[in-house]
N, C-alpha and C positions, 0 to 999 in steps of 0.2 A: 487395415491396409494404409500404408503411409504414402503421402504424395511428396516425392523428393525430386527436386530439380525439374519440375513440370511433368512428372510421370508417376502414375499410380503403380505401386509395386507391392508384391507379397513379400513375406519374410524370406522365402526361398530365393526369390529374384534378387533381393537385396544382398543376402549372404553369399550368393554366387559371385558377387562383384567386390567383396571386401574380405580381409583376413579377420579383423576385429571390428565390431560395430562402432567402437569409439572413433574410428576414422570419420564417421558421419555425425554421430550424436553420442552424448556422454554426460555424466556427472563427475566432476573432478573435485576431490576433497583436499583442501590445503590449509596452511596457516600463513598469516601475514608475519613478516619478519622485521619490520622497522616502523619507526614513527609511533604515532598514537594508536595505530592499529596492531602493534606488535603483540603476538600471541593469540590474536583472534582467529577463529576458524571460519572458513568459507566453503560453500558448495557452489562451484560454477556449473551451470546447466547450459548445454548447447543442444538444441532440438533438431538441427539439420534443416530447418525451414528458413534460417536466418535469425531466429530468435535466440538470444543468449541473456542470461541473468545470473546474479550472484546472491545466494541466500546466506545469511549470517547467523549460524547457531549461537554465536557468542552474544548476539543481541536480538533475542526474542524471535529468531527465525524470520526476521525482517529481510527485505530485499533491497540491496544497494544498487549496484550497476545494472543497467538493462539496455539492450540495443536490439534493433531489428535491421538485418542486412547492413550491418556496420553503421547504422544511424543511431546515435544515442537518443533515448527517450526519457530517461530519468534525470532529475536535477541532483547534483552532488554539491552540497554547500561548501563554503570556505573552511568549515571544520574538517571536512574530509571524513574518512573512516576513522572511528575513534572508539576505543575500548570502554566498557561499562565503568571502569575504575575512574574515568574522568567525569562521570555524571555529577552534577550539582543540583540538588533537589530544590533548594530554597528559591522562592519567588520565580524569576525567569531564568534561573540557572540552567534549565533544560536546553536553552538555546546554545550554550557553550559546548554541548555534546550532540547537537542535532545534525546528523549526517544528511537528513532528507532522504535521498534515494527513492527508488520506486515506491517503497512502502515503509513507513514508520508507524508502529502500533502505539496508540495512546490509550491509557487506562491503567489498571482494570477497575479500581475502586474510585478513581476520580480522573478527570481530564478537563481540558479547557483552561480558562484563565486561572491564574493563581489567586488564592484567597483563603479565608478561614471558614470552616464548617464545624459547627458545634464545638468551638474552641480549639479545633485542630488546624494548624497551618498547613496548607496544601500548595505545592508548586505547580508550575505550568505542565499540563499534559500527562502527569502521572509518572509511574516508575517502570511500567512493564517493558518499555522499549530498551531498558538497560538491564534486564534480567536475562542471563544466559539460559539456554535450553538444556534440559536433561533428557535422557532416553532418546537421543538423536539417532536417526537412521536415514540412509539414502539408498534406495533400492531401484535397480534397473532390471526389468523382467519382461519377457514376452507374454502377451495375452493374445493368442492367435497370431494374426499378422501385425499387431500393434506392439511396438516397444514402449512400455510405460515407464515413466520416471515418477517416483514418489518419495518425498522428503517429509519426515515427521519429527516433531520435537514437543517438549512439554515445559512450560514456564510456570513457576509458582510464585505468587505474590503473597507473602505471609509475614506474620510477626507474632511474638509471644504476647498473649492477652489480646490478640486482634484477629484480623482476617486471615483466611486460608483459602485463597482463590487460585485455581489451576486453569491455565489456558493450554489446551491440546490443539496443536496446529498440524494440518496436513496440506502440503503444496504438491499439486500434480500437473503434469503435462505429458506429452508423448512425442515420439520421433515424428518429425514432419509437421508438428503443430505450431501455430502462432498464438497460442492461448496459455495463460497461467491461471490455474484455478486454486483458490485458497479456501479451505474449510476449517473453521474454528469451532471448538466446543469449550465453553467456559463452565467450570463446575465449582460450586461452593462446597468445599470439603471441610468447612468449619461447622460450628454448632450454633451459630447466631446468624440472623438475617443480616446480609451484607450488601452494600451498594454495588451496583454494576454500572460502569460508564466505559464506553468503548468507542474509539474513533479510528478509522483507517485513513491515515494521513498519506495520501498518494501524491507524489510530487513530480511534476513534469517540467522539463527544461529544454533549452536550445539543443538542436534545431527544431524539435517538434513544436516548441513554443517560439513564435516569431511574429512579425508584423501582420502577416496574412492568416494566421491561425484563428479559427473560430471554435466556440464551444456550443454544442447543441444538447438539449435535454428533452426534446419532444414537447416542450411547452414554453411559454414566455414568462413563467412565474419565478421571479427573482426578487428577493427583499434585501435591502441594504441593512447591514448590522448597525451602522451608526452614521453620523453626518458625513464622515470622510468617504464612506462607500456611496452615500447618496449623491455625492458630487458627480459621479459618473454612472449613475444607475442605468442610463440609456445605452451604455456600452459595456455592460457587465460581461458580455460573452465575446468581446473582441479585445485585441491586445496591440501593443505598439513597441517600438524599440526601447532599450533600457534608458531610464530617466534618472538623472542624479537627484538624490534626496527623496525618491518616491516613497510615500508612506502607504503601507499595506491597506488593501480594501478587501472586505469580507462580505460575501453575499450568501443568503440562505435560499437554496434552490428547492424547487418542487418538480422533479422530473416526472414525466408521464410513466405510468405503470402498465405493463402489458397483461394479457389474459392469464399468464402463468405467475404473476405477482413479482416480476422483475422490473427494475428501472435501469436506465442507462444514462451515462454522461459521455458524450463523444467529443473528442478533440480532433480537428481536421486541419491539416496544413496542405494546401494544394500545390505547394512549391517543392515538396520533397519527393525523393525516389523516382524522379522523372515523370511520375504521373499522379503524385499526391500520396499522402499517408494519413491514415485514420487510426485513432486509438479509442477503443470502446471500454469503458469501465462499467461492469454489469454487476448488480447486487440485488439481493432479496429485500424488498421494501417492508415486509412484515417484521423482520428482526433488525433492520437498519432503516428506520423510518425517516431519518434526516439526511440531508446532503448539503455540504458547504463548499463554496468556492473561495479559495485563498488566492488573491491576486496580488502578487508582489513583483513589480516590474522595475526594480532598482538596478543600478549598476553593480554587478557582482552578486546580487541577490535577485536573479531573474528567474522566477519560478511561478508556476500555477499549480496550486494544490486542489484536488478534488477529494472530498472527505466524507464518505458515508459514515454514519454513526448512530448510536442509540439515543443521543440527545445533542443539543447545540453545544458549541465549545465555550460556554459561559461560566463553567465552574460548578462544583457540586453544591455549594451553598444556594445558588440561584435555582438549581433544579429542585432542591428540597423546598425552597421557599414557594415555588410554583406548584408544589405537590406533583412533580413529574419525575422524581428520582426513582429509577428502576432498582428494585431490591430482589436479591436471590435468597430464597429460603435454604436452610441447611440441606445439602444433597441435591439441590435443584441444578439443572443444566440449561444452558442457553447456547444455541448454535447459529452461526452466520455463514454466508457464502459470498464470495467475491471473485469475479473473473476479470482479467485484463487481456484484451484481444487486440492484436495489431494487424492492420491491413495496408497494403500498398496498391499502387496503380488505381486509386479510387476514382480518378477522372474518367476512366474508361469503363466504369460499371454502370 
């Protein structure tokens, strides 16, 4: 049963009031027609609760635009939406095609800092975000009184004489919902043991991020990545107005874990939506044991990233050096879950 416009309604009660359900909630399939995004596909999802977001089959089924009750929640970088053909792999070339958006996937066989691992030069954050999806589908169907939205796609990171890793992604929500659920299954379809490195680069921007926004993780455990982050370790979970020349700060977080094995990072802005807005990023800690905060409060680069992952964003060579590099055997699967939930009127709860 969906809660629409403050009222719980059955399927019959809803359909008595509309001709086509797209009046309230829908998935729209379209293509971008200009600029660096020309030719890319998009799925725009409108749930009817005020939640709307755009999935990009042309780029790993990642999520670009996102808003709740017309309030933007995702950061879109100065790159904007950009097709995979603009990807530059070497060193930090990834940044020239980094849209940010609500979700950018980093991996699959390497992520984090650029470097060299066993003689192979690896760029920043991997290739997978710039691999288009195959076997795409967007399905809208009733399940009793719930109208379900399911988007699926498959991305393959492969090369001759090398890896053959497949990411199967399913994104689900339903009419009246304020939650996006992402379930990924990575399969090693090759015949050799292959590294697995995966980071969910979730990027939040203005007006969700502003001077009075706070980050909560259910604990006070935050570790600075370097001396730059250590400068403001006491304010790792608070933010300020854009600052000219701001240099990024990265913190390694240790969120509390509940009895079901889930952790949450929560961003809360008391000034939004008339009564405050809260965004909850929820993930399984057994398959995503690390959580990183990327704090970038520069002019024009005003973004906070919350990044659950299989390891730290320090590059594959360091993971191997520390004997902490995750390897998938031939035929082995690895599954993860991530949910993004938006709530408003939080002051009155």
